[in-house]
N, C-alpha and C positions, 0 to 999 in steps of 0.2 A: 304560345303556349309557352310556359316555362317547363324547362327539363332540368333544373337545378336539382342535384341530387342532395336528398333531407338527411344529414347523417344522425345516428342517434347521440346520446350523451357518451356512453362508451368510446364510439368511434371519434368523435371529438376529444375525448381523452388521449386516446394513442396517438390522434393527428399532432396533437400538441408536442406529443413525445416522440415524434420523428425529425431527424436533424433538418435542420434549414438549408436551404440551396445554397447559401451565402453568410457570411459574417453581418448580421444586422447593422444597419447605421444608425440605429435609433440607441445605440447603447451610450448612456453619459456615463461619465465618471464623477464622483463626488467633487467639489472645488472646497477649497479652504477658506469660506467664507466669515464674514465677520463673526456673526452668529456662533459659529464654531469655533473662533477663535477665543471668543468671549467666556464660552462653555470651558474651552480646555485650561485658559488661566484659572478660573473658580475652581476647577479640578485638581489642577497643581497646587494651589494652594491650600484645599484641603488635604491634600495627600501630604503636603509639609506639615502642617499643623498637626496632623495625627503622630508624624513621626519624633516631633519634638515633643508632643505631650508623652510620649513614651519613654523618650530619651530624661526627662524630667521628672518621671514618676510621678506623674499628675493625677487626677481624680478619675483619668480614663484607665489606669492602670488599676487602680481601684473598684471601678467597675469591672475590670475583666475578674479579679479575685471575688466579689459579689457574685456572678453569672456564675462562676467556677462550683463555688460553693452551693449553689442554687441546687446545682446538678439535675439539668431539666431532664437528662433520660432515665432517671429515677422518678421524677415527677410525672412522667408521661411514658410510661412503659410500651403503651398498647401501639403505639408506632414508630418501635425503636427499629423493628425489622423492615419496613416499607422507606425510612429513611436511610437505612442501610444501603437498598438499591438507589434511592435517588442520589444520594452521593455520585455515584458513581457518573453522572451527568456532568460533574466537574473533574473527572481525570482526563490526563492528557492522551492515551492511548486510544481508548473505547471512543470519544466525542471525535479526535481527530480523523479516526477513520472511517466514522460515518459522516462526519460533513466534508472531507476528501472525496469519498465516494461520489457522493451529492455533485460539489464541485466539478468534479471530473467528468461527469454526463453534461454538465452546462458546458464545458471547456469543449466537448465532442459536438455537442449540439450547436452551440453558437460559431464556432469553427474560431477562438482564442483561447490564449493561455491564462487570459490575465484572473480569472477565478484561482485556479490554481497557485498563482504566483503571489496574489492579494494573502490567500493563506498563509504561504510559506512564510511572506514578510512578517505577517502579523505574527506567527508563532517564532520569529525568529527574534523581533523586536521582544517580546515575552519572555523569552529564556535571558536575555542580556541583562533587562531592565529588572525582572521581579526574582531572577538568579544572584544577581551580584547585590542587590540589598538583602536578600535573604541569608548569603554566606557573609556579607561586611557585617551587619547587625547580630547575628548567632543568637538568636531568642529561641529559647526552650517552649514547649508545648505545656499545656497545664497538666499532663499526667507526669512531667518531667520535672516540675519545678521543686526549687530546694529551698525556698526563701518565701513565707507569707508576706504578701505586700511587694516582693519586689518586681523589677520590670524582666528579671532573666535575660538581662542582653547580656551579650560578648560570652558568651558560654556555650558557644561550640553548636548551637541549634539551628534551625532552617527552617522555621514554622513562620515568620513575619517578611513581607506580609503573605496571606493565605495563597498559596498557589490552586487550589482547586477553585476558588472562588474569580480569580484573576481569568484563568483558563477557561472558567462558563462564562465570564463576559467576553473574551475575545472570539472563543470557538463559534460562539452561538450568535455574536453579534456581527461577525464577517457574513452571517447570511443575510443580515439585513442591510449591511454595507454594500454588495453587490446584488440586491435587487434591482429589476430593471423597471418597477412602477413605484409611482411615491405610495399607493394604497399599500402594497407588498410590504415596502420598504415598513410602513410604520405598524403593519399587521407584526411583521416578523420581530420588530422593534421591541416591542411589549412582550412578546413570547419570549425573547433574550433575555430581558429585564426579569421577568418573572422565574426564568430557570436560574438566572445567577444570583437573584435575591434568595431561592429556595435552597440552594447550595450552599452559601455561604451561612444561612441559618441553621443548617442541620449540622455543618461542621461545629459550630456552638454546641448544638444541642448534645451532639456526640462526644462532646470533649477533646475534641482533638484541635484547639484554634480557639485562641482568646477572641473577644469582639473586637478589638483593635485589629488585628490580625485579619478579620473579614473586612472590616471599613477600610484598611490600607489596600486589600486586592480589589475590593470594586473601583478605588480610587485608580489603581494602577491598570487595569483591564480598560477603563474609559479613556484614561490619558493617550492609550495604545491606538483606540478606535478613532478617536477625536484627531489624530496627528497622522494618523494612516494616509489621507490624502496628500500630505508634502512627499511622499514615497511613490505616488503615482508616475511621475518621469521615469524614475529606477525601474518599475514595473514593466512600463512602456518599452523602455530599453533593452530589457530581459529578454520581452516577448519578440522583438523586433529582432535579436543576436540570433533567437532560438529559430526563427522562422528562416533567417538568412543562412545558419549553418543547414536547414535542410533542404533549403535552392542549391545550394552547394555540393551536397551530395545528391541530389539528384542530379545534376551537370555530371558527376564520377561517374553514375550510375551508365546515364547513357551512352557517356565516351567510352564503356567498357573498362574503365581503370582499376574499379573494383572486382576482387573473385567473384565467380558463378555463385558461389555459397552464400558468401557475403551479400550480393545482390538480391538472390532469391529471398534471403530473410530480410531483408530493408525496404523491398519493394511495399509489402502491405503496411509500414510504417510511415512510406513516404507517399503512398497513391493520395492520403487525404480525402479518407469517404470517395474513393473513385476519381476523382477530379485529373489526377495524373496517373498516366500508365507509361509501362517502360516502352520508349519510342522505338522507329524503325534503327535509328544510329545503332543501339545499343544490339538491334538483333540483326544488323548487320556484321559487328562487330562480332558479334557470337558466332556467326555463320563463318565469318572468315577465319576464328579459331577452330571450329569445329574441320573445316578443311584443312589447316595445318595439321591436325591431329590427326585426321584420315590418310595424308600424305605422307607422315612418319611412321605407317606401321606395315606391315606387310598386307599382302592382297587380299587373302580372305578374312583377315581381320578388317581391313578396309571395307571388303561388302559387307561385313556383318553390321557394322558402324553405320554405313550409308543405310542399311536397312532400316536399320533401329532409329535413324535419324527421320525419314521417310515417315515410317509409322512409331510415332514416339510412346503411343499407348496401346500397340499391339504387344500380346503375351509372345514371350521368346518361346520357340519350338524347344521343348526338352529331348536330348537323345532318348530313342527306346530301348528300354532292358532285352536283355536275354530272356526269351521265352520257352519253357521246356517243352517238348511233344509229348510228355507222359501229363496225364490228368493230375489236378492235385487232389489229395485226399486228406481228410481231417484226420485229427491224430486217433478218434475212435475208428478209423478204416484201416490205420495202419496194421500192418503184418508185425508182430512183436519179433524183437529179434534177441536172441539169448548168447548172451556173450559166451566165447571159447574158452575154458580153461579157468582157473580160479584168477580173482582178482587180486590176491594178496602177492604181494611180491615174495621172490624165493627168501629163505632164511640164509643166513650165511653158512652156519652148519652143516645144515639140509642138504646145501649145493656141494659141498666140499665131501658128506658122504656119499652122496650121488656119484661125484665124478671118483671116488674112491671105488666104488662097487663096480662102475664100468670099466674099469681098467684091468686088462686081460694078466692073470698071475704069471709069475717068473718062474721058469725052471719048471720041472716035470714033476 
């Protein structure tokens, strides 16, 4: 007779959220395949073609101005409020916090730092590549343009390529890049593509970017995602270095070379989900330190310290206070006391007159 426990759907969901006993062995890192290299080369060619088209003030710049004068936000004002919220999916701060929280949980569950390191590397590449082009070309946005038909380059702007679009591609694309199954990777890739396309089109609708800005932003984000496998050895080296530092700190804590307050604060961080606990070596060194402290204090204090060490969680007895023999009366039961004499201080003239009257008369 089978005695297997039948789990409900909710119990299966919570079971998948629990931490795995050890790092899964089936986790695979994407490789730089020939297909990926071809896509990277095509995307790079498209990226350079857009830059050249804007630098030469070609038909792409004319398309930018035509879309700007069309003013989509005036053509369809009923979706303006919704798109104001949708464009937040391309902002660095909110999206990075949400994705980092999810990848942090994945790192904790699978005993690996690779998800968080991959996110950090991708965002660092995004800042370097997109930021340098923005500052180097210095293009002004549609609302700050000064000459109709001009590319508005080298004017101190920072609009080309679109940071919202590139950030949407990288931030949401990293979820598909780190997916553990093929089906999940395909689904998340489609979701990332829809989100990044929607954010780019929204910036054009709101008039904050040219069409060429969005095209270059899509290309910049896709280049980073395609080139990310080249940085997998660096990610693995960083993860190994962090784990090696953790093991070294564990040995220092066990040897007792770390101060007690610092060691107690580091134990939860070094425990790795309960797989490591403070060993007997550290306990022995801590006991030797307690004995040295007890030997250096007077006998009564040493006795109190020994008692506290034997029962660390026992309540410390407090000295008994002085108890009066009289019963305690509430305020309404107390006998009122009338002060004797006047509370006003004696006046200087009155005091002098009183002394003159009390003085005996001289002569007869």
